[in-house]
N, C-alpha and C positions, 0 to 999 in steps of 0.2 A: 742474167740468171736463167739457166735452162735445166731441163731434166737430163739425166745421163742417157746414154744410148739404150734403146729398148726399155722404156720405163716399166714394162710389165715385170721385169726381173727385180725391180727395186722397191723399197717401201714408198708409200704414196708421197711422203714429205721429204724425199731426197731431192736436192738441187745441186747444180754445179755452177760456181762463180769463179771465173779466171782459173779454171782447172781444179779448184778446190771443192771437194764434195762437202755438202752440209746435210744434216738430218734434223728436221723440225727446227730449223733456224740455228743449229749449232755446227760450226765447221769441224770436220773430223780432225783437223790439226789441233784444235783446242781440246777436243775430247781425248785425243791420244796423249797430249801433254798432262791432262788432269788425271786420267784413269789408266794410262799405260796401254800397251798392246801385248798380245792379242786381246781384243775385247769384242764381245757381242754387243751391238748397238741396236736397241729396240725402239721402233716408232710406235709410241703408245696410241696415238690417235688412229693410226692405220690398223693396229690390232683390234681396237674396239669397233672400228667401222666394219672390218671383215667379220667379226663375230655377229654384229647386227645384220650384215648382209646374208649370212647363212640362216640366221633365225628367220628373217623376213621371207627369204626364198621358200623355205620348207613350210612355214606356217601359212604363208599366203597361197601356196599351191594347193594345199589340202583343205583350207578353210571352206571353199565353196562346196566341198563334199561333206562338210560337217565332221571332219576328222581332226582330232587334236594331234599336235606334234610337239615333241620335246627334242631339243638339240643339246647334245652333250659335247663339251670340249674334251677331246681325247688328250689327256694331260701328259701321256708318255712323250708327245712331241716336244714339249717343254713346259715345266711347271715351276712356279714360285708362288709365294703367298700373294704378291702383288698381281701377278697374271691371273690367278684364280679369282681374285676380287674383281678385276677389270672385266673378265668375260662373264662372270656371274652377274655383274651389274647390267650387262647387255642382254640378260635373259637366258643365258646358257647354264646348263647344269655341268657337273664335273665328273668325267669318267676316269677312274684310277685303276692301276694294274698291279700295284704292290704296296707294301707297308709305307714306304717313304712318301709316295704320291698321296695315299690316303691320309697320312698324318699331316702333310702339307695342306691339303684341302681343309682339314679340320682346323688347323692352326690359322688358316685364312678366315675362319668364321663361316664357312659354307654350311648351311643347314644339312643335316643328314639326309633329309628327303630329296635333296638335290645332288646327291653323290651316288655313283655306282661303283661297284668293285668287280673287276675282271681278274683273270689269272688262271693258268693251267695247273698250278701247283700251289694253291693258297695255303698258307700256314694257319694253324689254329689261332695264333696271335692276330693275324690279319683279319680273320673272320670274326673273332671276338671283338676287336676294335670296331669293325664295321657295324656289327649288330648293336654294340654298346652305344654307338653314335646314332643309331636309327637310320642307316642308309636306306635309300629308296629301292635298291636292287643289288643282288649278288648274282652274277652270271655263272651258272653251274657249267663246268667244263668237262666233267667225267662222272661216271657212275659212283665211284667211291666217295666223291665229294658230297653226294646227296646225304649220306649218313653223317659225314663230318659236320656239315652245316646244320643238319637237324639236331645233332647231339648238343652243339654249342647253343643253338636257339633254345633248346629245352633247359640247359644249364642257366641261361640268362632270363628265362621266363618270358621269351618273346616268340613271335611267329615270324620266321625269316621270309622276306619277299625275294623270290628268285625268278630268273629266266633261264632257259636252256640254250646254250650255244650249239648251233647246228652246223655241221660241215655239209654243205649242199652239193659239193662237187663242182660248183662254179668258182673259178679262181681267176684273178686278174692282177696286174701290176707290172712294175718294171724289172723285177728280178725274182728268180725262183725262191729265194729266201724270204721274200716279203709277200708272196702269194699264199694266203692263209686259209683257203677253203677246199683245196684238193684233199683227197683221202689220206695220202701218205704223209702226215704231219701231226704235230703234237696237239693242235687246238681242237676242241669241240667234240661233239658226238655225231657220228655218221648217220645221215639220212638213209643212204643206200643199204647199210647193214642192219638197220632197225634199232640201233643203239639210241638214237634221238627219241624215237617213240617210246622205247622202254623207259628212258629217263623221265619222260613226261608222265607216264602211267605210275611210276614209283612215287614221284613227287605229289601227284594228284591224290595218292592214297596215304600220304604222310601229313598228319595234322600239325606237325611242327613247321611246315613249309607252306607259303602262300605262292602258288604258281601264277606268275604274271603273264608269261608269254614266251616268245621265241626270239632268239638273237642270231645274227649272221654277220660275219665280216669276211669279205672275199679277197682282200689284199690291200696293197698300199701303192701310192703314186699311180693311181688309175686315171688314165687319160681318155679311155674309151668307156663311156658310162653304160654300155649295153649289159655288162655283167650284173649291174644292180637290179635290172629288170628280171633277169633269169633267176637270181637269188630270191627276189620277192615272190615270183611265181611258186618256187619250191616251198617257201615258208608258208604261203597262204594255203597251198595244197596240204601240207602237213597239219596245219591248224584245222582245216576242214575234216581231215581224217580223224584227228583226235576228238573233234566235236561229235563225229558219227559214233565213235566208240564210247564216249563218256557223257555226251550231252552238254559238255562244257566248251563254249567257244572262247578261246583265250583272248583276253582284252588287249594285249599289246604285242607288237612286232618291232624289233630293232634291226635296221638294215646296215648298221655299222658305218664305217667311214672309208678312208683311203683315197679321198678326192685329190687328184694330181694338181701340181703347180708347175709353172715354168721355171727352169733352172738355167737355161742357156738362151742366147738370142734366137728368135724364131719360134720358140716353143710357146704354146698357149695352155693355160690351166683349164680345168673343167669350168664350164659355164653353169654355175649352180642353179640359176633361175630356170634355164632350159631343162636341166636334169630333173629338177623338182617337178616341173610341169609335165614332163614326159612320164615320170613315175606315177604322178597322180592319175593320169589317164589310164596307164597300164594297170595299176592296182584296182581302180574302179571297175574296169572291164573284167579282170580276173575274179574279183569278189562276186560280181554279178553272175559270171559263168559257174562259180562254185555254189551259188545260192547262199552266200554269207554276207554279213555286213563287214565293213572295213574296220580293222583294229585301230587303236591309238598307235601312232608311229613314232619312232625315234631314230636319230642319226647321230654320228659321232665324228665330226670333222676335227682334226687336230693340226696336221701339216698345213692344210689349206687356210687356216686362220693365222697361225703364228709363223709359218715358214717364210712368206714374202716380207714380213714386217721387220726382219733383222738383217743386218750385214755383219760380217766379221771383218774387223780392221786389224791389219798386220803391219809391222815394220819390216821392210826389206833388209836383208843382210847380204850374204854372198850372192853375186851374180856371175855366171860363167857360161860361155858358149860351149856346146858339146857337139862334136862331129858325129853325124848319123851314118848308118851303114850304106845309105844310098848316096852319100857324098854331100848331102845337105847338112844343115846345122839347126840346133834348137838352143834357145837361151834358157838356162836353168836359173830360176829366180827363187832363192831360198828365203823363207819368212820365219818369224820368231814363234810360230806355232806349228801346226801340222796335224797329224793323225790323232793327236791328243785332244784337239778341239773339233775335228771333223774326220770321223772314221769312215764316212759313207763312200768316199772315193775308193778306198782300199777294200772295204767290205762288200759293197754293192756295185763297184765299177761305175759309180755315179759321176755325172758330168756337172761342172760348175763353170761360172764365168768370173772374171776379175778385171778391175780397172784401176789405173793409177788415180789416187784420191787426193794427193797433197799439192799438186802443181800442174800447170799446163805443160805440154810438150809438143814440139813440132817435129820431133824425130820420126823417121819412118817406123811403121809397125812391123814387128818381127814375130815369128812363131816362138812361143815361150811355153814353159812348163813351170807351174808354181809348186814348189816342194817345201816340206817342213824341215825341222831340225832334228828329227828323231833318227835313231840308228837303224833304219830300215830302208831298203831300196824302194819299197812300195809306199813310202811316206809321201804321197802326192795329194795336193789340195785341188789343183786344177790341171787336168791332163794336157789340154791344148787350148791356148788362148793367144790372141794377138796383143802384144804390149809394146810400148815405145822402146826403141832400141837403146835409148839413153837411161832406162830405168837403172837405179843404182841404190847402194846402201843408204839407209835413212829415209827413203821414200816410203809413203804409206800406200798400201794396196788394200782395196776393198773388194770383198767377195759377197755378192748378194744371195738372198734366198737361203740363209743359213739358220733361220729361227727354229726349224724342226730338226731334231735328232743331231744337233751340233753340241750344245752345252749338255743336253740330257744324256748323250752317249759319251761324254768326255771322259778322259782317263788321266792318270798320272804317269803314263809311260815315260820311262827314263827319269822318273821322279820329278817331272816338270809340274809345277803348280797349275791348276786349271784356271782358265780365263774367267773374268767376271762378266756380268751382264749389266749394261748401263741403259736405263730407260730415259728417253728424250721426248719432251713435249713442250711446245710453246716456248722454245728457246731456253729451256731449263733441263738439266740432266741430273740424275742420281743413280747410284749403284743399287740395283735390287737383288743381285747376287754378288757377294763380295769376291773379289779376286783372291785366290789362294796365295799364300806365301810359302817360302821354303820352311819357315817355322811351323806352318800348318802341317806340311808333309812330315817333318821330323817329329812333330808332337805325337804321331801315331806309332812311332818306332819305340818299342819298349826295351830296346837294348838286348 
């Protein structure tokens, strides 16, 4: 029994025996027979261990400075009631970005104080639900939202706890669409234009709102952690300026998430322990230079916790060689899912890896492209990967690192039912998100 190639890509409890992949003691052949494919397979122990690792890294780095830290699980990566309970049990709070995520966290029994609400266009219903459940924070994303949140707080007879999302001009990440702190984008209030400071002053003067502090999120799939330090400097500077104007030193700063993971062989994810230690030193020095104390800090990992803990298991269908323009060839391997369960390759030009999971093969490796069954030429799961030349219909193909933004961004394109999520732990498996059926899809059609 061995690990698969490049273990960093795979959940901690994946093993290979005689060519058959197993997860937490369950062979994928058995899981496929019981739950069907495509399926997202979740390593529960690995999920909980990664949540604990992020908690310990940040709390441990700032404890010597006497600074408290909260770690929020960024649920947009993937959320179900079971996942919410598991990460909360490891000491994480839950960050939500829309009504469905908020409702799921509430349904999971997460206390309101441990939930945050984001969103650039929050509805009155979302804000009302959040305040009615007593959420610990609502992150203000625009000037008009100040009045909206304030009016609903007054209606409910509560004081709304809020932070202000600041676009610091620092942006990072693997793709323009997921870099979220530059000026020309939809999120937050600009530091450079003065909108962020204006928001702070308006909230400070509004008795319906309780101003907790500042929030920043600089991007996604960030492998170079330098941007977090730059954003932190900008936020601490704004905090000091606001204190000079009002005499109020805001108690909290949230530096967001976006911590990158490995997707293909040779990549390495962010070393969270090193990142946390570096940030602790940088923030301590910056606060000293500004003549302020350090605020309570929070961070929002999502992808880094759930991403590596899942694999997507597919059944191979059509296999055909295609001649390339340069005279070479590529083996096109079609699977029973595609862009409906992983849109990231098409949307972000993301890279993934894949391996044969149901048997051993001594055939030579050939250049292959894993594609889906949708009516789109861009329906690609893995752009380039080496697979055994004898791969054929009925084989199981496993794609690692699909826990983040796979099921959560899934669609019913071509009216294909969405894949289920199967949680595996200690040789036992259960579906935590049910596989959709054709009947589910048709049930929405009102004729």
